[in-house]
N, C-alpha and C positions, 0 to 999 in steps of 0.2 A: 455490464457492457464496458465500453472504453472507460477505463478507470484512469490520514492519517493524522506531593512535595514533602519535602522533609521539613520538620520544625527547625527554625533557625538555631544553629548551635548544636544540633543533634550530633553526637559523636559517633553514631553508627548503629544505634538501637533500631528496633522495628516498631517504634511507638505509633507509626501512622496506620497500622493495621487496626481496623475498626472493631473487630471482635476476634476471639480466639477459639480454636477447637479444643483448647485445654479442658480437662474434666472439671466439673464443679467440685466443691469441697467434700460433699457427700459421696460423690462417685470416687474421689480420690481415697477416702477412708475405706470404702468397700474394696477397691483394688488392693490397697495395702493389706487388708485383712486376708484376702485371697492369697497373696504372696506369702504371708506368714503361715498360712495353713498348709502350704505345700504346692507342688506343681499344678498348674491349671492351664487350660487353653487361653491364649491371649485374646483379649477383646478385639473384635474386628475394627479395622480402621474406617473412618468415615470417608464417604465418597465426595467427589466434586459436586457442589450444589449451586442452584441459582443464586443464592445470596453470597456465594463466594466471588461472584463477578465484581462486586464492589470492594473486594479485598485485593484485587490484582492491581499492583502498582505498574504503571506504564513508563518505560524509559525510552527516550528518543533523542535524536540529534546529538550524539556523543561527539565531542570535539576535543581532540588531544592538543595539549599545549606545544608550541614549537620545540621546547627542550624535552618533551616526552615525559614530563614528570607529573602532570596533572590532566585530568579530563573534566571538562564542563559538559553538562548534559541537562536536558529537561526531565524532571520527575513529576509525574502526574498521578494524583490520588483521587479516585472518584468519591463522590458524596451523594448518596441517594436522597438525602433530605433536601438538598438544593438542586439536585439533578445536574450538577456541574462538577467538573474536575478542578482541583487546585493544582496549578502547575507552577513550579519554581525551578530555578537554576541551582543545581548542586555541583559542588567541586569534589572530585575523588582523587586521592593521592595514588598514583600508579604503583608505588613501591609497597604501601601498606594497606591500601583499600580504605583508609580513613576518609570519612565524608563530612562535609560541612555545607550548610545552605548559604547561598550568596544573595538571594532575594527573599522577600516576604510580602505576600499579599498583593502582588502586581497582577493586572489583568492582561490577557493577550500575550503572555510572555512566550518568546520563541527565538530560534536562530542565534544561539550563542556563538560568537566568533572571536578568536584570539587576534590581538594585534601581532604584527610580525615579530616584535621583540618579546612578546609574552607578558608585557607589563600591564596591559589593559584587556578587558573583555567587553566587547560590544554585544548588544542584543536588541531585539524588538519587544516593545511593550506599549500598552495603551497610555497615552499622555493625557493628563487631566485637562489641559488647556484645549487641545484640538479634538480630543476624544477619538483620536486615530492612533494606529500603531506608529511609533516613532523610534529612532535609533537612540539608545542610551549607551553610555560608556562608563564602565566601572573600573577604577584603578585597583589592581590586585594587591597593592601594598596597604590598602585601607582607604576608607572614604566612601562617600555616597555616589551612586550613579548619577550622571548628569545627561540631560536630553540635548542632542546636538542637531535635531531636525525639527521642522515645524510644517511639514508638507500638508496641504489642505486636504488631500485625499488619502494621506497615510503612506508609509513606506512598505514595499513588498519584499524586496531582496536588497542585499548590500554586500560590499567587500572592501577590505582595507587596501590602501595603496602599499607598495613594497616598503616605502620608508616610514609608514605608519602615520603620515601627516594628513592624509585625506581619506575620506570614505566615499566610494561611489555607491549610489542607490537608484532603485527603480521605483517610480511612483506614477500613478495614473493621472492623466490630465483631467481637469474639471469637465463636467458634462458638456457635450458639444453644443447643445441648444439651451444653455443655462439661462440666457436672457429671455427666450421664448417661454421657458418653464415659469419664470418669475411672472410673466404676463399671462399665465394660465393656459398657454397654448402648449399642450403636451404631446402633440402628434410627433411620431418619429418614423424614420425610414426603416423598413424591414429588408434585410439582405440574408446573411448567413446565420443570424442569431436564432436561438431557441424560442419556443412559443410563449415562454413566461416572461420575456424581457418587457420592461416598461419604458425603456428609453434606448436610444442609440448608444452603443458602448464607445467610450472615448479610449484612445490608445494609451499605452504606458511608455514612458521615456526615461532617459538616463540623466542623472544629476550627480554633482560632487559637492561635498561640504568639508570644510576643515574639521579634523578630529578634535581640535581644541575648541570648536564652536565658531559660529559666524554665519554669514549669508551663504546659502546654497546657490550653485551656478548650473544652469541647464546646459546639457551637452548635445542632446539629440532632439529633433522635432520632425514632424511629417505625418503622413498617413500610415506608415508602417508602425509596428508596435513591438515593444519588448515583453509583452504579455498578452493573454487572452482572457475572455470573460469566464472561462471555465478552469482557470488555475495554472496554466502554463506560463510561468514568469521566469525570464532570463536572470541568471546571476552574473553580474559584471566580472570580467576577468582582466586584471591589469597585466600589461606586459612587464617584464622584469625590470626595465628601466623606468617604469612609471609614466611613460609618455603616451601610451595608447591604452584603450580599454576595448575589449571585444565583448560581444553579446549576441545572443540569439535574436535574429531579426525576423519577426513574423510579418506576412503580408498585410495584416490588419489586426484588429482587436478581437476577432471572432475565432473560435477554435476550429471551425469547419475547414478553412483553408490552411491551417497551421502546418500541414504536411509539406507545404512549399517554403518553409523557413530556410534562411541562409544564415551565415555568420557575418555580422557587420562589425566594423571597427571605427572608433572615433579618435582623432588626435586631441589629446586633453588640452593642449595649449591653443591650437587653432580652431577647434570645434568642427573640423571637416570630417566627413564620414566616407567610408568606402566599404565595398563588399570584400571581405577577406576570404571566405569560403563560399563559392557559388553553388555547390552541390545541394540541390533541394532536399529538405528534410534534415539538414545539419542543425545540431543543437547541443547543449551542455558542453560548451567550449572551455578549455583550460590550457594555460601555458605551462611548460615543464619548469620545475623549480631550478633546473640547471641546464645549460645548453640552449639551443635555439628551437627546439621542437615544440609543437603544440598538438593537442588532441581534441577530438569532438566525437559525438555519437550520431549515428545515422542508421536507418534501416539498411541492412546489407544490400548493396548494389542499388539502393534507392527503391527497392520493392517493399512496400508496406506490409506485405504478407510474410516477409522474412523476419528473423530476429534482429535486435538492435546490435549493430557492430560498433567497435571503437576504431576510429580512423586516426592515424597519426601523420603529421607533416614533419618530415625531417630530411635533411640533405637535399632540399629543393624539390621534394615530391610528396604527394599525399597517397596513402595506401591503407588498406584494411589490415590493421595489426593483428586482428583476430581471425583472419581467413583460414588459418590452419584448423580452427574449430568453429565451423559454421553453425553458431548457436546464438541464443539471446544472452546479452549481458545487461543487467539492470542498472549498474553504476560502476564507476571506476575512480581511482585516485592515483596520483604520481608517487613513486618512491623518490627519496631525496636526490638520487643520482641523475634523475632525468632520463634514465635509460630503461626504466622498468615501470610497469603499471600493476596495480592491484585491482583485480576485477571481481565484482560480486554478481551472482546470478543463480538461476535454478539449474540443477543437473540431476536428472532422474527424480527421485523423491526427496532430494536434499537441496538446501540453499547453501552455496559454497563460496569459497574465495579461490581465485587463481593468481599466480604470479606470471605476468605476461611481459616478456622482453619486447622491445620495439620491433623485432622481427623473430619469427619462429613460433614454436608451439607453447602454449601456456602450461604451467605446472600447477597441479592441484595442491593447495595448502592443506595440511593435516589439522583438521578441526576436531578430530575425535568424534564424539556424539553431539557436538554443538552445531546447531543450524544458524547460519548467518541471517536471522530474521528476528523480529521483535517478539514473536510468540503470542501475538494477539489472536491469531486464528480467526479471521473475520469470515463472514458468510460468502465472501468472494474469493479470497485466497489469503495465504500467509506470505506477505511480500518480503523481498530481499532487503537486507539492511544496507544503509549507507555506511561508508567507511571513512575513517580519518587517519591520516598518517603524519607523524611528527618529523621534524628535521633529522631526528636520530634513527628513523626507520621503524619506530614502535607504531603498531596498528591498533586502533580502537574500534570496536563495533558492538552493537547490541545483538546478542544471540539467545537462543532458546534451545531446549531439548524436547524430546517427545513428551516428557513428564514434568517439564518446568518452564514457566513463562519467562519472558525476556529479562536478561541481566546484562550488565556491562562486562565485556571481555577485552583483554589486550593480547596481542602477539608481540613478544619482545623482539622477534625477528621473523622472517618468512620461513625459517626452519624450526621455529619453536611451536609448542602446542598452546592452545588458548589458556589463558589464566583468568579466572573469574574474580572480579573485584567487588561485586555487590551481592547482597542476599535479601533483596527487597521482597521477594516472592517465596521465601522459604516455607511459608505455611503450607504450600502445595506439597512439599515433600512428605508431610504427614498424612496425606490422603491416599486412598486406594484408587488408583487410576487404571484405565484400560490400556493394555499393551498395544503398541503401534508397530506395524511392520509394512514392508513394501510388497506389492503384488505386481507381477509382470505377465504379459501375454502378447500374442501376435494377432494383429488385426486381420480383417477379411481380405485386405489388399496387401498383406505381408509387411506391414509396418510394426515396429516394436512399441507397444503401449505399456503404460504403467499406472499405478495408483497406490493409495494408502489405505490400509485396513486397520481399524481399531477394534480390538476385541472387547466384549462386554466385561465389566468388572465382575470378578468371580467366575470367569469362564472355566468350564470343565470339559475336557476332551470327551467325545462320545455324545455330547448333547447337540441339539440343533437350535439355533436362535433366530429370532426375527432380525431382518437386516434393513437398514436405512441407507440409501444412496444420498450422499451430500456432495453436490456437484458445484465446482468452482465457477466463477464468472470470467469475464474478459472479452472474448474467449482466450486472449493471449496472456492468461495467467496460468498458475499451476498450484496443485496441492502437494505439500511436502510433509516430512515427519517432525516438523516443529510442533510446539504445543498448540492445540486447537480446542478452543473453549466449547464450542457446540458439539464437537465430536466427543469430548470427554463427558459432557452432560448427557448425551444420548447413551454412551457407554455405561454410565452410572445408572441409567434406567433399564439396562439389560439388553441393549441392541448392539449387534455388529454394525459398524459404520464404515462404509466403503466410499472413498473419495477418488473417482477415476479421472485421469488426465486424458481427455479426448483430443483428437487432432485439432490443431489450433493452439494447443497448450504450448508454452514457451520453454519447457524443460527437457525436450528430447531432440533439440537440433532443428535446423531450418526446414529439413524435409517434412518432418512431422507437423511443424507449425504451419508451413505453407499448404499442407494438404487440405485445409479447410476452404481454400479458395474455390468459390462457386459450388461449395458442397457444405453449406452451413448446418444442415440438419441431418440428412441421411447418413453421411460419413461419420460425424460425431456420435450419432445414435448407434450405429453399428459398433463403434469403438467401445461405448459404454456397455452395450450388451455383451460384447466379447469379454470385457473385464469382469462383468457380473458372472459370466460362465466360468471364468477362472476361479473366482471366489467360491462358487458353488461346487466346484471339483474338490474343494477342501473337505467337503462333507459336514459342514458345520451350519449351513443355512437352512432355515425352514422355508421351503419354496412357496408356502401358502401365506407367508407373512413378510412381504417385501414392500417397502415404501420408497418413494423417490422424491427428492427435494433439491432446491438450490435457489440462489439469488442472482439477479441480473442475467448474464448469459446462462448461469445455472438455472434460473427461472425459465429461460427459453428452452433449455434442454429438458426441463421437467415437462413443460407444455408439449414439446415435440415427442418425448418418450411416451407420455400418457395418451397421446393421439395416434401413436403408431404401433404400440406394443400393449397387449392386454394381459399383463401379469401383475399390475400394481394394485395393492389394497389401500394405499393412501398416497396422497401427494401434497407437497407444500411448494407453491410457486411464488417466490419472492421477487418483486419487481420484474416480472417476466416480459421479455420481448415476444409479442404474439403476432404483430403485424409489421413486416419489414417496410412496407410502403409508408405507413404512418410514422415509423421510427425515423426514416430518412427525411421526412418532411418537417418534423417538429422538434426533434432532439437537437442538442448542441453540436453533434459530430457527424453531420450528414455524410461528408466525404469518407469518414471512417467506415460507414456501412458500404459505400460505393467501392472501396478497395476490396471488400470481401467478395463482391459480385463482379467486379471489373466493369461496371456500367451503372447508369442511373436506372431506377425502376420505371422511369417514364419514357424510355426510349425502346425502340423495337428490340435491341439486343438484350435488354434486361426485363422486358415485359413479363415473360413467362416464368423465369427462374425466381424472381423476387416473390411472386405470388405462390409458387409451388412450395417454397421453403418457409412460408409463413404458417405458423401452427393454427392461426385462427381459421384457415381454410379447411382444417381437418378436425375442428372442435367437435363435430358430431360423433367422432369415434371414441371420445373420452368416456370412461366408465369409473375411473378411480375417484373416490371422494377427495375433494381438493380444498385446501386452505390457501387463500390468496392474500398476500400482504404487500404493501408498498408505502411510499412517502408521497404526500400530496404535491409538493413543489419540486419533485425530481425532474431535472432537466436532462438527465442521462437517459433513463428509461421512463418517459412520461407516464403518469398513472393511468392515462387513457387506455394503455394496453391492458392493464388489469381490469378495467371496466369492461372492455370487450370480452375478455376471457370469462369474467364472472357471468355476464348475461348469456354468453354462449353456453356455458355449463348449466346455469340455472334453467334456461329455457328448454334444455334437453333432458331435464330430470336428474341431473347429476348432483349428489349432495355437495354443497359448496358454501363456504363462508368467506367473507372479504373484509379485511381490516386495513385501515390507512392511518399513518402517523402524520400529523400536520407539521412537518418539518421540511427544511430545504435540502438536506443532504440526500445522497443516493441510498445510503444505508443508515439506519439509526445507529448513533455512536455514543449517545449518553447512557448512563447506567440504567435509568429507569426504563427507557424505551427498549434498550437491548435486552434487558431482563424480561420485559413483557413479550418481546418478539420470540425469544428462545422458549419462554413458557408456553406460548401458543404452538410453536413448532413441535416441541416435544409432546404437548398434550394431544395434538392432532394424531400423531403416530401412536400414542398410547390408546387413543379411542378406537382406531381402526386396525391396529396390529396386535390386538390382545392375544 
């Protein structure tokens, strides 16, 4: 539903790979003997396996220096022994690709940010004294990082002032009823929060602190908040003269009403605040690096069922700079001239970058076969990458290809091709992977749909193969041709893997995304079936061995499809939404559901449709053996959905098993749990699609 290290001094080797696919000494001697004996058939390459998951190095938050010569980024290496990832900041030379580690052994490290002059790098890490994430500043000419904040609740987001003398940061207030809690009275008011809350959520507010160290000064206060309990935290945006700071201003600390956010602004000297952008839903505000323009994101025309547009204020007016292409944009960054934006987002089955002038149509950048995403390939989607632009116009981003996980790339200009700077996941290049391609079709109501098809390893034309549908979540996410771990694991097990983008997906423009409005099950179900028919026309699918699966909204689609179409031989429903009324009542994003239906489920207008579109009302139709999985403390899709579905299937004689992970996240993201989840997923398909 509504939805992410290198050894210090390492000159660039791959020493962090925990094991190798290289042959043993005995095998090497045998191969050498065969070569000396004469021509022979080459030994088959190994396939992508479950234990390869702990070899994938994850890169994120790539930040290019102001002069465009270096990139700082977070490098995370999983460790199955501790079930934790070691994350460190690594510095990469843009010219040579040479890497060196900047940190060692720090906990909670994130958010590297360059000072305006490039002489210092700030980042977040856990402080030993407060045991919270604080801001550290590391001089790039040498020396230890020093902590410059001591926030009792920790720091969430921060940004440098234009002159580099101050840092603005966002921190949560102490608990609202702290004194009562000390006196053992822990009762709290329930409003828009999710059902697992244990206390009323305090708001987040804005502070500034001298970069050289010293006392922090609070700039905002009140019932409004710069963050929400489910992770939406504003990043402060300094005006070019350093006199004002803009921020996303939420109505309160809960995510449910966050759609009514505006852009606030505070005078740094006086501490007075005002609303700078009153359009509800405005967020992710930035000032242009040159000129007087500023930009922010908002659902197009304020309609939450449209894609996210980028609005610009220039020459005294605000307008949708992306109106010429009414589609979703996941992130943006300014070019140095202040007249151009670089946009990231999904387009068809690709994650792409555009060059967007302040007026007119965007131009697609030529990324070749590189997808602008990190290549993790989660069970919900492969998200678009954030982008970082230097003062020289060099662009840095994390990208992947269909057959290679995330690496660091740079574009030397908007007219150049991507240049790869890292090789942290090169072990994948030696594996035999499934080929990935796009599939397109026309829906029953004449919309253009698409999806991603991955062929089984060793595919041979003329044969027919079992097929597994792998359905993304969201619903406003999408599947693309970046590296997808689960798809490749299924392909290695001999399956065709089809990832359909049903209506509501954000990759085909606003018309397709908006089409899910008041049609959350029937319409997407028809889209998936039309896509499946397009794949079957290729003549490669065994119609008697088709399985369906997905997580989050993909779990909802699995429940919907198995209760409305009797063709499935197996199903995996991960964190499935099965009861819209319950979802609205106890999850963290109640109003997010309401936008899909245009009403509350408890009013006359919504009474019938919310119930009709809930799979639980159709559970007696299900025949497919179903594996259910979820996480115990999920506030996104609470596990009670899965409990309902489990009992509904079990009591109607459907083969069903149910497993839960005792964690707080919506999807397992640590190596051990992810490996177990994928093992069960694949094993269920192997059991019933033999």
